[in-house]
C-alpha positions as CSV (number, residue, x, y, z in Angstrom):
1,M,-46.5,146.9,35.0
2,A,-47.6,144.1,32.6
3,E,-50.7,144.8,30.5
4,I,-53.5,142.3,30.9
5,I,-54.6,140.8,27.5
6,S,-58.3,140.2,27.2
7,Y,-59.7,136.8,26.5
8,E,-61.2,138.0,23.2
9,D,-57.9,139.3,22.0
10,L,-56.2,135.9,22.9
11,A,-59.0,134.0,21.2
12,R,-58.8,136.2,18.1
13,Q,-55.0,135.9,17.9
14,H,-55.3,132.1,18.3
15,H,-57.8,131.9,15.4
16,V,-55.6,134.2,13.2
17,N,-52.5,132.1,14.0
18,F,-54.5,128.9,13.2
19,L,-55.5,130.3,9.8
20,E,-52.0,131.5,9.0
21,H,-50.6,128.0,9.9
22,Q,-53.3,126.3,7.7
23,R,-52.5,128.7,4.8
24,R,-48.7,127.8,5.0
25,K,-49.6,124.1,5.1
26,Y,-51.9,124.5,2.1
27,Q,-49.3,126.5,0.1
28,E,-46.6,124.0,0.8
29,R,-48.8,121.2,-0.4
30,E,-49.9,123.2,-3.5
31,E,-46.2,123.8,-4.4
32,Y,-45.5,120.1,-3.9
33,L,-48.5,119.2,-6.2
34,A,-47.3,121.7,-8.8
35,G,-43.9,120.0,-8.8
36,L,-45.6,116.6,-9.1
37,R,-47.8,117.8,-12.0
38,K,-44.8,119.1,-13.8
39,L,-42.9,115.8,-13.3
40,L,-46.0,113.8,-14.4
41,F,-46.3,115.9,-17.6
42,Q,-42.6,115.3,-18.4
43,V,-43.0,111.5,-17.8
44,E,-46.2,111.4,-19.9
45,A,-44.4,113.2,-22.7
46,Q,-41.5,110.7,-22.5
47,M,-43.9,107.8,-22.4
48,R,-45.8,109.1,-25.5
49,Q,-42.5,109.5,-27.3
50,A,-41.5,106.0,-26.5
51,E,-44.9,104.7,-27.6
52,I,-44.5,106.4,-31.0
53,Q,-41.0,104.9,-31.3
54,Q,-42.6,101.5,-30.7
55,L,-45.2,102.2,-33.4
56,E,-42.4,103.1,-35.8
57,V,-41.0,99.6,-35.2
58,F,-44.3,98.0,-36.2
59,S,-44.5,100.4,-39.2
60,Q,-41.0,99.5,-40.4
61,I,-41.6,95.8,-40.1
62,A,-44.9,96.2,-42.0
63,D,-43.1,98.2,-44.7
64,H,-40.4,95.5,-44.9
65,F,-42.9,92.7,-45.5
66,K,-45.1,95.0,-47.6
67,V,-48.1,94.6,-45.3
68,P,-50.4,97.5,-45.7
69,L,-51.5,99.0,-42.4
70,E,-53.7,102.0,-41.9
71,F,-52.9,103.2,-38.4
72,P,-55.7,105.0,-36.5
73,S,-55.3,108.6,-35.2
74,L,-52.7,108.9,-32.5
75,G,-55.1,110.4,-30.0
76,D,-57.7,107.6,-30.2
77,R,-56.6,105.0,-27.6
78,V,-59.6,102.8,-28.1
79,A,-59.1,102.6,-31.8
80,W,-55.4,101.6,-31.2
81,Q,-56.5,98.8,-28.8
82,D,-59.0,97.6,-31.3
83,F,-56.4,97.9,-34.2
84,F,-53.9,95.7,-32.3
85,A,-56.6,93.2,-31.2
86,E,-58.1,92.8,-34.7
87,T,-54.9,92.8,-36.9
88,P,-53.4,89.3,-37.1
89,F,-50.0,90.7,-38.4
90,L,-49.7,92.9,-35.3
91,Q,-50.8,90.0,-33.0
92,T,-48.0,87.9,-34.5
93,L,-45.5,90.7,-33.9
94,N,-46.7,91.1,-30.4
95,Q,-46.2,87.4,-29.7
96,F,-42.7,87.7,-31.2
97,F,-41.8,90.8,-29.1
98,T,-43.0,89.1,-25.9
99,N,-40.8,86.0,-26.7
100,R,-43.7,83.7,-27.3
101,L,-42.5,83.2,-30.9
102,T,-39.0,82.8,-32.3
103,A,-37.9,84.9,-35.2
104,Q,-38.2,81.9,-37.5
105,E,-41.8,81.1,-36.3
106,C,-42.7,84.8,-36.6
107,Y,-41.4,84.9,-40.2
108,T,-43.2,81.7,-41.1
109,I,-46.5,83.0,-39.8
110,V,-46.0,86.4,-41.5
111,A,-45.1,84.7,-44.8
112,V,-48.2,82.4,-44.7
113,K,-50.5,85.3,-43.8
114,K,-48.9,87.4,-46.6
115,N,-49.4,84.6,-49.1
116,D,-53.0,84.2,-48.0
117,R,-53.6,87.9,-48.4
118,D,-51.9,88.0,-51.8
119,T,-54.0,85.1,-53.1
120,E,-57.3,86.7,-52.0
């Protein structure tokens, strides 16, 4: 004969199953988030490397035109924003790199600013 299951046992089993289901959902999401965090870390590292390579371009051009630049610390984002906003040489290069100046116009501006700086 079939055994009769009490209401309390059914309710307890329902709650236990509910908790197990929620734990599985949570763990799946946690694993998904861990994968996303790892991917984000890799993307941030690649972006940082690309940013440093871009800064090397500015440094090479400054060296080529003998423009002294004292770069801020790599970790200070605000200082970098201020540095680019307040340095006419870098503003000119930014305009050139964003196609707002031709190479000839860029050279002319850099040469004039270099002459102005040399005569000070």
